[in-house]
C-alpha positions as CSV (number, residue, x, y, z in Angstrom):
1,M,142.6,64.9,206.1
2,D,139.0,65.4,207.0
3,I,136.9,62.2,206.3
4,S,134.2,64.1,204.7
5,K,136.7,65.7,202.2
6,L,138.0,62.3,201.5
7,I,134.5,60.9,200.7
8,I,133.8,63.8,198.4
9,Q,137.1,63.3,196.6
10,M,136.4,59.5,196.2
11,K,132.9,60.1,194.9
12,S,134.3,62.6,192.2
13,S,137.1,60.3,191.4
14,R,137.3,57.6,188.6
15,L,138.1,54.9,191.3
16,C,136.3,51.6,191.1
17,A,135.5,49.0,193.8
18,E,134.5,45.4,193.8
19,C,131.3,44.1,195.2
20,P,132.0,41.6,197.8
21,R,128.9,39.7,196.9
22,C,129.0,39.4,193.2
23,S,132.7,40.4,192.4
24,Q,131.4,43.0,189.9
25,E,133.3,46.3,189.6
26,F,131.4,49.6,190.0
27,P,132.5,53.2,190.1
28,L,132.8,54.6,193.7
29,S,130.9,57.6,192.3
30,K,127.8,55.5,192.3
31,A,128.4,54.0,195.8
32,I,126.8,55.2,199.0
33,L,129.8,56.5,200.9
34,F,129.6,57.6,204.6
35,D,131.8,57.8,207.5
36,G,129.6,56.1,210.1
37,L,129.9,58.8,212.7
38,G,126.6,60.5,212.0
39,D,123.3,59.3,210.8
40,F,123.2,56.7,208.2
41,P,122.0,57.5,204.7
42,E,118.4,56.3,204.3
43,P,119.2,53.3,202.1
44,V,121.9,52.2,204.5
45,E,119.6,52.7,207.5
46,E,117.0,50.6,205.8
47,R,119.3,47.8,205.2
48,R,120.6,48.0,208.8
49,R,116.9,47.6,209.9
50,E,116.5,44.6,207.7
51,M,119.6,43.0,209.0
52,L,118.5,43.5,212.6
53,E,115.2,41.8,211.8
54,E,117.0,38.9,210.2
55,L,119.2,38.6,213.4
56,K,116.2,38.7,215.6
57,A,114.4,35.9,213.6
58,R,117.7,33.8,213.6
59,L,118.0,34.3,217.4
60,E,114.4,33.2,217.9
61,A,114.9,30.2,215.8
62,L,118.1,29.4,217.7
63,R,116.2,29.7,221.1
64,K,113.5,27.3,219.8
65,R,116.0,24.8,218.7
66,K,117.8,24.9,222.0
67,V,114.5,24.2,223.7
68,S,113.7,21.3,221.4
69,A,117.1,19.7,221.9
70,G,116.6,16.8,224.2
71,P,118.8,15.9,227.1
72,G,120.6,13.3,225.0
73,A,121.7,16.0,222.5
74,E,124.4,17.4,224.8
75,K,125.7,13.8,225.5
76,K,125.7,13.1,221.7
77,T,127.6,16.4,221.0
78,M,130.2,15.5,223.6
79,E,130.7,12.1,222.2
80,V,131.0,13.5,218.6
81,G,133.6,16.1,219.9
82,I,135.6,13.5,221.7
83,G,135.6,11.2,218.7
84,K,136.9,14.0,216.5
85,I,139.9,14.5,219.0
86,I,140.6,10.8,219.1
87,E,140.7,10.4,215.3
88,R,143.3,13.0,215.0
89,I,145.6,11.4,217.6
90,V,144.9,7.6,217.1
91,P,147.9,7.1,214.8
92,T,150.2,8.0,217.8
93,Y,148.7,5.3,220.1
94,R,151.1,2.6,221.1
95,G,148.6,-0.2,220.1
96,F,147.9,1.3,216.7
97,D,149.6,-1.2,214.3
98,M,150.4,1.2,211.5
99,P,153.2,3.6,211.3
100,A,151.9,7.1,211.9
101,C,154.2,8.4,209.1
102,D,152.1,6.3,206.7
103,C,148.8,7.9,207.8
104,R,147.4,11.0,206.1
105,P,144.4,12.6,207.8
106,L,141.3,13.6,205.7
107,F,138.8,13.9,208.5
108,D,135.7,14.1,206.3
109,P,134.1,12.0,205.0
110,I,136.8,9.3,206.0
111,D,139.1,10.0,208.9
112,M,142.3,9.0,207.2
113,I,144.1,7.1,204.3
114,V,147.0,4.8,205.3
115,F,149.7,4.2,202.7
116,N,150.9,0.9,204.2
117,G,154.7,0.8,203.7
118,L,155.1,4.2,202.0
119,S,157.5,5.4,204.8
120,I,159.9,2.5,204.0
121,A,159.4,3.0,200.2
122,N,157.6,-0.3,199.9
123,L,153.9,0.5,199.4
124,E,151.9,-2.7,199.9
125,S,148.4,-1.2,200.0
126,I,146.3,1.7,200.6
127,T,143.6,1.6,203.3
128,F,140.7,4.0,203.8
129,M,140.2,4.2,207.6
130,E,137.2,5.4,209.5
131,I,137.7,5.5,213.4
132,K,134.5,4.9,215.4
133,T,133.8,4.7,219.1
134,G,131.1,3.1,221.0
135,Q,128.0,2.3,219.0
136,S,128.8,4.8,216.2
137,K,127.8,3.7,212.7
138,L,129.1,4.9,209.3
139,S,127.2,7.9,207.9
140,K,125.6,7.6,204.5
141,H,128.7,9.3,202.8
142,Q,131.0,7.0,204.6
143,Q,129.0,4.0,203.4
144,L,129.2,5.3,199.9
145,V,133.0,5.6,200.2
146,R,133.2,2.0,201.6
147,E,131.1,0.7,198.7
148,A,133.2,2.5,196.1
149,V,136.3,1.0,197.6
150,V,134.8,-2.6,197.9
151,E,133.6,-2.4,194.3
152,H,137.1,-1.3,193.1
153,K,135.6,2.0,191.9
154,V,138.9,3.8,192.9
155,G,141.1,5.7,190.5
156,F,144.2,7.8,190.3
157,Q,144.5,11.0,188.4
158,V,147.4,13.5,187.6
159,V,146.2,17.0,186.8
């Protein structure tokens, strides 16, 4: 079937579509339908130009950020990346003193929760664990979690 005929049929139908932004339904007869092979309808062309301008502005902002990033930024990014890999595999390390099957990864804001003894049906305690390397410190969110645990502001809920 010819695409232009299909578009005409859709515009004269009672079909509805859903807006991807607001999830509101609207009749296709009120939509701007086009095949993309020829010139865009003016409202679409105008939106395309706006989007291109936004992309140019974002690209320029990204270039400025790249220039302003100091030489330590790349090193810090590498350290963070390596840390994220290590926190995923640390329960498998030979020197790690907790069974990997008791560890459950969260990754953010805390790396994992360890259910000490759960694998042998003898739960002794639950440990919130954050894995740090080098001189890394707890983030503000991680500090808040630590404080909540220390102050016994921890609960359990079944929904």
